[in-house]
A tleap script that builds the chain and sets N, CA, C and O, in Angstrom:
source leaprc.protein.ff14SB
mol = sequence {
  NMET HIE GLY ALA HIE LYS SER ARG ASN SER
  PRO LYS GLY VAL SER HIE PRO GLN PHE THR
  ASN GLY ASN GLU THR LYS GLU ALA ARG ALA
  GLU ARG SER ARG ALA SER ALA MET PHE LEU
  TYR LEU ARG ASP ILE GLY ASP SER ILE ASN
  LEU PHE THR GLY PRO LYS THR ARG GLY ARG
  ARG PRO ASN GLN TYR ILE LYS LEU ASP LEU
  LYS ASP PRO GLU GLN LEU LYS LEU ALA ILE
  THR LEU THR MET ALA LYS CILE
}
set mol.1.N position { -35.965 -21.335 -7.277 }
set mol.1.CA position { -34.641 -20.845 -6.967 }
set mol.1.C position { -34.511 -19.432 -7.550 }
set mol.1.O position { -34.864 -19.187 -8.703 }
set mol.2.N position { -34.000 -18.519 -6.732 }
set mol.2.CA position { -33.821 -17.141 -7.175 }
set mol.2.C position { -32.355 -16.903 -7.493 }
set mol.2.O position { -31.483 -17.197 -6.675 }
set mol.3.N position { -32.084 -16.384 -8.655 }
set mol.3.CA position { -30.717 -16.046 -9.028 }
set mol.3.C position { -29.917 -17.248 -9.468 }
set mol.3.O position { -30.438 -18.358 -9.586 }
set mol.4.N position { -28.655 -17.012 -9.706 }
set mol.4.CA position { -27.762 -18.058 -10.208 }
set mol.4.C position { -27.236 -18.911 -9.061 }
set mol.4.O position { -27.238 -18.489 -7.904 }
set mol.5.N position { -26.796 -20.086 -9.390 }
set mol.5.CA position { -26.205 -20.992 -8.414 }
set mol.5.C position { -24.781 -20.531 -8.144 }
set mol.5.O position { -23.962 -20.498 -9.062 }
set mol.6.N position { -24.472 -20.176 -6.908 }
set mol.6.CA position { -23.196 -19.541 -6.582 }
set mol.6.C position { -21.999 -20.430 -6.901 }
set mol.6.O position { -21.006 -19.938 -7.436 }
set mol.7.N position { -22.060 -21.692 -6.599 }
set mol.7.CA position { -20.885 -22.539 -6.798 }
set mol.7.C position { -20.522 -22.684 -8.269 }
set mol.7.O position { -19.366 -22.961 -8.587 }
set mol.8.N position { -21.470 -22.506 -9.165 }
set mol.8.CA position { -21.168 -22.623 -10.592 }
set mol.8.C position { -20.572 -21.338 -11.155 }
set mol.8.O position { -19.880 -21.372 -12.172 }
set mol.9.N position { -20.834 -20.205 -10.504 }
set mol.9.CA position { -20.388 -18.925 -11.040 }
set mol.9.C position { -19.102 -18.403 -10.412 }
set mol.9.O position { -18.508 -17.468 -10.949 }
set mol.10.N position { -18.658 -18.960 -9.316 }
set mol.10.CA position { -17.466 -18.434 -8.662 }
set mol.10.C position { -16.213 -18.867 -9.417 }
set mol.10.O position { -16.154 -19.990 -9.919 }
set mol.11.N position { -15.210 -17.989 -9.504 }
set mol.11.CA position { -13.969 -18.345 -10.190 }
set mol.11.C position { -13.231 -19.449 -9.445 }
set mol.11.O position { -13.319 -19.553 -8.221 }
set mol.12.N position { -12.527 -20.245 -10.171 }
set mol.12.CA position { -11.783 -21.364 -9.588 }
set mol.12.C position { -10.285 -21.125 -9.698 }
set mol.12.O position { -9.824 -20.453 -10.620 }
set mol.13.N position { -9.538 -21.668 -8.769 }
set mol.13.CA position { -8.078 -21.662 -8.840 }
set mol.13.C position { -7.471 -20.276 -8.786 }
set mol.13.O position { -7.844 -19.458 -7.945 }
set mol.14.N position { -6.525 -20.011 -9.693 }
set mol.14.CA position { -5.757 -18.772 -9.693 }
set mol.14.C position { -6.634 -17.547 -9.929 }
set mol.14.O position { -6.313 -16.464 -9.440 }
set mol.15.N position { -7.708 -17.691 -10.650 }
set mol.15.CA position { -8.563 -16.544 -10.938 }
set mol.15.C position { -9.449 -16.144 -9.754 }
set mol.15.O position { -10.096 -15.098 -9.803 }
set mol.16.N position { -9.490 -16.948 -8.701 }
set mol.16.CA position { -10.272 -16.611 -7.512 }
set mol.16.C position { -9.533 -15.530 -6.726 }
set mol.16.O position { -8.317 -15.629 -6.562 }
set mol.17.N position { -10.235 -14.487 -6.228 }
set mol.17.CA position { -9.549 -13.390 -5.541 }
set mol.17.C position { -8.871 -13.789 -4.236 }
set mol.17.O position { -7.963 -13.086 -3.793 }
set mol.18.N position { -9.270 -14.871 -3.613 }
set mol.18.CA position { -8.655 -15.290 -2.350 }
set mol.18.C position { -7.655 -16.423 -2.542 }
set mol.18.O position { -7.263 -17.071 -1.572 }
set mol.19.N position { -7.242 -16.667 -3.770 }
set mol.19.CA position { -6.296 -17.737 -4.052 }
set mol.19.C position { -4.914 -17.366 -3.529 }
set mol.19.O position { -4.416 -16.275 -3.806 }
set mol.20.N position { -4.295 -18.270 -2.776 }
set mol.20.CA position { -2.914 -18.081 -2.344 }
set mol.20.C position { -2.125 -19.300 -2.766 }
set mol.20.O position { -2.590 -20.433 -2.641 }
set mol.21.N position { -0.937 -19.059 -3.262 }
set mol.21.CA position { -0.136 -20.172 -3.755 }
set mol.21.C position { 1.098 -20.438 -2.907 }
set mol.21.O position { 1.908 -21.293 -3.265 }
set mol.22.N position { 1.265 -19.738 -1.803 }
set mol.22.CA position { 2.380 -19.994 -0.914 }
set mol.22.C position { 3.668 -19.324 -1.329 }
set mol.22.O position { 4.716 -19.631 -0.761 }
set mol.23.N position { 3.638 -18.420 -2.297 }
set mol.23.CA position { 4.862 -17.753 -2.735 }
set mol.23.C position { 5.308 -16.667 -1.775 }
set mol.23.O position { 6.471 -16.265 -1.807 }
set mol.24.N position { 4.423 -16.184 -0.927 }
set mol.24.CA position { 4.779 -15.103 -0.019 }
set mol.24.C position { 4.862 -15.639 1.406 }
set mol.24.O position { 3.909 -16.231 1.913 }
set mol.25.N position { 5.991 -15.431 2.038 }
set mol.25.CA position { 6.180 -15.896 3.402 }
set mol.25.C position { 5.838 -14.778 4.382 }
set mol.25.O position { 5.635 -13.632 3.981 }
set mol.26.N position { 5.776 -15.117 5.657 }
set mol.26.CA position { 5.524 -14.108 6.686 }
set mol.26.C position { 6.658 -13.082 6.714 }
set mol.26.O position { 6.422 -11.897 6.949 }
set mol.27.N position { 7.881 -13.539 6.477 }
set mol.27.CA position { 9.011 -12.619 6.460 }
set mol.27.C position { 8.893 -11.629 5.308 }
set mol.27.O position { 9.205 -10.449 5.467 }
set mol.28.N position { 8.445 -12.102 4.154 }
set mol.28.CA position { 8.285 -11.216 2.991 }
set mol.28.C position { 7.188 -10.185 3.255 }
set mol.28.O position { 7.331 -9.021 2.878 }
set mol.29.N position { 6.106 -10.596 3.890 }
set mol.29.CA position { 5.043 -9.649 4.227 }
set mol.29.C position { 5.533 -8.608 5.221 }
set mol.29.O position { 5.231 -7.423 5.081 }
set mol.30.N position { 6.295 -9.047 6.230 }
set mol.30.CA position { 6.824 -8.113 7.221 }
set mol.30.C position { 7.806 -7.145 6.578 }
set mol.30.O position { 7.824 -5.963 6.922 }
set mol.31.N position { 8.614 -7.626 5.658 }
set mol.31.CA position { 9.563 -6.762 4.958 }
set mol.31.C position { 8.839 -5.726 4.104 }
set mol.31.O position { 9.243 -4.564 4.059 }
set mol.32.N position { 7.779 -6.141 3.433 }
set mol.32.CA position { 6.994 -5.204 2.636 }
set mol.32.C position { 6.309 -4.171 3.532 }
set mol.32.O position { 6.195 -3.003 3.160 }
set mol.33.N position { 5.857 -4.596 4.699 }
set mol.33.CA position { 5.232 -3.677 5.643 }
set mol.33.C position { 6.253 -2.648 6.144 }
set mol.33.O position { 5.933 -1.466 6.267 }
set mol.34.N position { 7.481 -3.099 6.432 }
set mol.34.CA position { 8.529 -2.172 6.873 }
set mol.34.C position { 8.861 -1.158 5.786 }
set mol.34.O position { 9.039 0.027 6.069 }
set mol.35.N position { 8.945 -1.623 4.544 }
set mol.35.CA position { 9.256 -0.715 3.436 }
set mol.35.C position { 8.120 0.286 3.231 }
set mol.35.O position { 8.377 1.467 2.998 }
set mol.36.N position { 6.888 -0.161 3.315 }
set mol.36.CA position { 5.752 0.747 3.162 }
set mol.36.C position { 5.726 1.776 4.284 }
set mol.36.O position { 5.418 2.944 4.048 }
set mol.37.N position { 6.046 1.353 5.498 }
set mol.37.CA position { 6.086 2.283 6.629 }
set mol.37.C position { 7.190 3.319 6.429 }
set mol.37.O position { 7.011 4.494 6.751 }
set mol.38.N position { 8.335 2.878 5.896 }
set mol.38.CA position { 9.431 3.798 5.651 }
set mol.38.C position { 9.007 4.886 4.669 }
set mol.38.O position { 9.309 6.061 4.878 }
set mol.39.N position { 8.310 4.502 3.598 }
set mol.39.CA position { 7.862 5.485 2.618 }
set mol.39.C position { 6.806 6.429 3.212 }
set mol.39.O position { 6.752 7.606 2.854 }
set mol.40.N position { 5.979 5.916 4.106 }
set mol.40.CA position { 5.001 6.789 4.764 }
set mol.40.C position { 5.686 7.790 5.689 }
set mol.40.O position { 5.258 8.940 5.781 }
set mol.41.N position { 6.750 7.361 6.379 }
set mol.41.CA position { 7.498 8.297 7.213 }
set mol.41.C position { 8.160 9.370 6.358 }
set mol.41.O position { 8.190 10.541 6.738 }
set mol.42.N position { 8.691 8.973 5.202 }
set mol.42.CA position { 9.267 9.962 4.290 }
set mol.42.C position { 8.202 10.948 3.829 }
set mol.42.O position { 8.455 12.149 3.746 }
set mol.43.N position { 7.014 10.440 3.531 }
set mol.43.CA position { 5.916 11.312 3.127 }
set mol.43.C position { 5.539 12.261 4.262 }
set mol.43.O position { 5.298 13.444 4.021 }
set mol.44.N position { 5.484 11.758 5.495 }
set mol.44.CA position { 5.154 12.611 6.642 }
set mol.44.C position { 6.198 13.711 6.841 }
set mol.44.O position { 5.856 14.858 7.131 }
set mol.45.N position { 7.478 13.349 6.682 }
set mol.45.CA position { 8.544 14.339 6.826 }
set mol.45.C position { 8.413 15.396 5.728 }
set mol.45.O position { 8.536 16.591 6.000 }
set mol.46.N position { 8.168 14.966 4.504 }
set mol.46.CA position { 7.978 15.904 3.407 }
set mol.46.C position { 6.774 16.804 3.616 }
set mol.46.O position { 6.821 17.993 3.299 }
set mol.47.N position { 5.699 16.249 4.146 }
set mol.47.CA position { 4.511 17.061 4.432 }
set mol.47.C position { 4.789 18.080 5.533 }
set mol.47.O position { 4.267 19.194 5.495 }
set mol.48.N position { 5.606 17.705 6.508 }
set mol.48.CA position { 5.865 18.613 7.629 }
set mol.48.C position { 6.692 19.821 7.197 }
set mol.48.O position { 6.618 20.868 7.841 }
set mol.49.N position { 7.479 19.705 6.121 }
set mol.49.CA position { 8.267 20.848 5.640 }
set mol.49.C position { 7.663 21.441 4.362 }
set mol.49.O position { 8.320 22.204 3.653 }
set mol.50.N position { 6.409 21.083 4.078 }
set mol.50.CA position { 5.673 21.594 2.916 }
set mol.50.C position { 6.376 21.281 1.597 }
set mol.50.O position { 6.395 22.110 0.687 }
set mol.51.N position { 6.945 20.098 1.498 }
set mol.51.CA position { 7.617 19.672 0.278 }
set mol.51.C position { 6.623 19.148 -0.751 }
set mol.51.O position { 6.825 19.314 -1.954 }
set mol.52.N position { 5.552 18.518 -0.282 }
set mol.52.CA position { 4.575 17.899 -1.171 }
set mol.52.C position { 3.279 18.697 -1.184 }
set mol.52.O position { 2.870 19.276 -0.178 }
set mol.53.N position { 2.652 18.711 -2.342 }
set mol.53.CA position { 1.309 19.246 -2.456 }
set mol.53.C position { 0.468 18.194 -3.147 }
set mol.53.O position { 0.970 17.450 -3.989 }
set mol.54.N position { -0.773 18.128 -2.808 }
set mol.54.CA position { -1.640 17.156 -3.442 }
set mol.54.C position { -2.162 16.147 -2.446 }
set mol.54.O position { -1.891 16.235 -1.249 }
set mol.55.N position { -2.917 15.185 -2.954 }
set mol.55.CA position { -3.536 14.208 -2.054 }
set mol.55.C position { -2.522 13.241 -1.451 }
set mol.55.O position { -1.474 12.957 -2.032 }
set mol.56.N position { -2.867 12.755 -0.284 }
set mol.56.CA position { -2.031 11.750 0.367 }
set mol.56.C position { -2.399 10.374 -0.157 }
set mol.56.O position { -3.381 10.215 -0.882 }
set mol.57.N position { -1.610 9.389 0.212 }
set mol.57.CA position { -1.889 8.028 -0.243 }
set mol.57.C position { -3.129 7.493 0.444 }
set mol.57.O position { -3.424 7.835 1.589 }
set mol.58.N position { -3.840 6.658 -0.266 }
set mol.58.CA position { -5.070 6.086 0.263 }
set mol.58.C position { -4.802 4.679 0.772 }
set mol.58.O position { -3.762 4.083 0.493 }
set mol.59.N position { -5.752 4.174 1.514 }
set mol.59.CA position { -5.693 2.782 1.923 }
set mol.59.C position { -5.246 2.583 3.352 }
set mol.59.O position { -4.994 3.529 4.099 }
set mol.60.N position { -5.160 1.338 3.694 }
set mol.60.CA position { -4.802 0.946 5.055 }
set mol.60.C position { -3.307 1.149 5.269 }
set mol.60.O position { -2.502 0.907 4.370 }
set mol.61.N position { -2.953 1.588 6.449 }
set mol.61.CA position { -1.551 1.790 6.804 }
set mol.61.C position { -0.919 0.454 7.189 }
set mol.61.O position { -1.605 -0.419 7.720 }
set mol.62.N position { 0.382 0.283 6.928 }
set mol.62.CA position { 1.043 -0.974 7.287 }
set mol.62.C position { 1.144 -1.141 8.805 }
set mol.62.O position { 1.036 -0.173 9.558 }
set mol.63.N position { 1.350 -2.371 9.230 }
set mol.63.CA position { 1.417 -2.671 10.660 }
set mol.63.C position { 2.602 -1.995 11.338 }
set mol.63.O position { 2.528 -1.680 12.526 }
set mol.64.N position { 3.680 -1.770 10.620 }
set mol.64.CA position { 4.895 -1.192 11.199 }
set mol.64.C position { 4.796 0.322 11.390 }
set mol.64.O position { 5.671 0.922 12.015 }
set mol.65.N position { 3.744 0.945 10.860 }
set mol.65.CA position { 3.625 2.400 10.865 }
set mol.65.C position { 2.926 2.893 12.126 }
set mol.65.O position { 1.863 2.397 12.501 }
set mol.66.N position { 3.545 3.880 12.773 }
set mol.66.CA position { 2.964 4.539 13.937 }
set mol.66.C position { 2.959 6.029 13.637 }
set mol.66.O position { 3.998 6.594 13.296 }
set mol.67.N position { 1.806 6.671 13.759 }
set mol.67.CA position { 1.701 8.099 13.465 }
set mol.67.C position { 2.487 8.881 14.494 }
set mol.67.O position { 2.288 8.710 15.697 }
set mol.68.N position { 3.386 9.743 14.026 }
set mol.68.CA position { 4.236 10.531 14.907 }
set mol.68.C position { 3.891 12.015 14.773 }
set mol.68.O position { 3.452 12.469 13.717 }
set mol.69.N position { 4.096 12.759 15.854 }
set mol.69.CA position { 3.937 14.209 15.828 }
set mol.69.C position { 5.294 14.798 15.461 }
set mol.69.O position { 6.193 14.857 16.299 }
set mol.70.N position { 5.445 15.232 14.215 }
set mol.70.CA position { 6.751 15.674 13.732 }
set mol.70.C position { 7.114 17.081 14.180 }
set mol.70.O position { 8.190 17.570 13.836 }
set mol.71.N position { 6.249 17.745 14.936 }
set mol.71.CA position { 6.599 19.029 15.536 }
set mol.71.C position { 7.469 18.820 16.774 }
set mol.71.O position { 8.189 19.724 17.198 }
set mol.72.N position { 7.395 17.631 17.342 }
set mol.72.CA position { 8.232 17.266 18.485 }
set mol.72.C position { 9.601 16.834 17.948 }
set mol.72.O position { 9.662 15.920 17.125 }
set mol.73.N position { 10.698 17.460 18.386 }
set mol.73.CA position { 12.025 17.114 17.840 }
set mol.73.C position { 12.415 15.654 18.051 }
set mol.73.O position { 13.063 15.062 17.188 }
set mol.74.N position { 12.035 15.070 19.177 }
set mol.74.CA position { 12.392 13.666 19.424 }
set mol.74.C position { 11.675 12.733 18.454 }
set mol.74.O position { 12.266 11.778 17.951 }
set mol.75.N position { 10.408 13.013 18.195 }
set mol.75.CA position { 9.665 12.164 17.263 }
set mol.75.C position { 10.120 12.399 15.827 }
set mol.75.O position { 10.106 11.469 15.021 }
set mol.76.N position { 10.522 13.619 15.494 }
set mol.76.CA position { 11.084 13.882 14.171 }
set mol.76.C position { 12.377 13.111 13.989 }
set mol.76.O position { 12.625 12.545 12.925 }
set mol.77.N position { 13.202 13.090 15.027 }
set mol.77.CA position { 14.457 12.332 14.974 }
set mol.77.C position { 14.166 10.841 14.802 }
set mol.77.O position { 14.861 10.155 14.052 }
set mol.78.N position { 13.154 10.346 15.486 }
set mol.78.CA position { 12.766 8.946 15.349 }
set mol.78.C position { 12.298 8.641 13.929 }
set mol.78.O position { 12.647 7.602 13.368 }
set mol.79.N position { 11.514 9.539 13.351 }
set mol.79.CA position { 11.028 9.324 11.978 }
set mol.79.C position { 12.190 9.294 10.991 }
set mol.79.O position { 12.191 8.489 10.060 }
set mol.80.N position { 13.177 10.164 11.189 }
set mol.80.CA position { 14.330 10.185 10.291 }
set mol.80.C position { 15.141 8.910 10.428 }
set mol.80.O position { 15.592 8.356 9.426 }
set mol.81.N position { 15.335 8.433 11.658 }
set mol.81.CA position { 16.091 7.187 11.824 }
set mol.81.C position { 15.328 5.986 11.260 }
set mol.81.O position { 15.946 5.040 10.773 }
set mol.82.N position { 14.012 6.013 11.318 }
set mol.82.CA position { 13.234 4.906 10.747 }
set mol.82.C position { 13.314 4.877 9.220 }
set mol.82.O position { 13.198 3.811 8.614 }
set mol.83.N position { 13.509 6.037 8.599 }
set mol.83.CA position { 13.639 6.056 7.137 }
set mol.83.C position { 15.025 5.640 6.682 }
set mol.83.O position { 15.219 5.301 5.515 }
set mol.84.N position { 15.984 5.661 7.583 }
set mol.84.CA position { 17.350 5.292 7.214 }
set mol.84.C position { 17.609 3.804 7.368 }
set mol.84.O position { 18.694 3.330 7.030 }
set mol.85.N position { 16.643 3.065 7.868 }
set mol.85.CA position { 16.803 1.616 8.027 }
set mol.85.C position { 16.898 0.947 6.660 }
set mol.85.O position { 16.243 1.367 5.707 }
set mol.86.N position { 17.700 -0.071 6.577 }
set mol.86.CA position { 17.850 -0.782 5.308 }
set mol.86.C position { 16.634 -1.647 5.055 }
set mol.86.O position { 16.101 -2.286 5.962 }
set mol.87.N position { 16.210 -1.653 3.813 }
set mol.87.CA position { 15.030 -2.426 3.435 }
set mol.87.C position { 15.406 -3.874 3.247 }
set mol.87.O position { 14.550 -4.697 2.924 }
savepdb mol mol.pdb
quit
């Protein structure tokens, strides 16, 4: 046998990285996705008027986020209305 036995070395229960305990519902995930998208739209608006300097956020974009061309007035208006939505 080469290497360690996998089943003996893997974390069990809460310490396992794929452990889910049912505390998060689909609605909570969707709400978090909407809030993350709102903050990304705010970041895009700030970037379009040169308000921010520095690196952008890393990682995967939320499902609710759609990249908009903020040079287009209609899409800029849409981005502003999306940031005004209640979380």
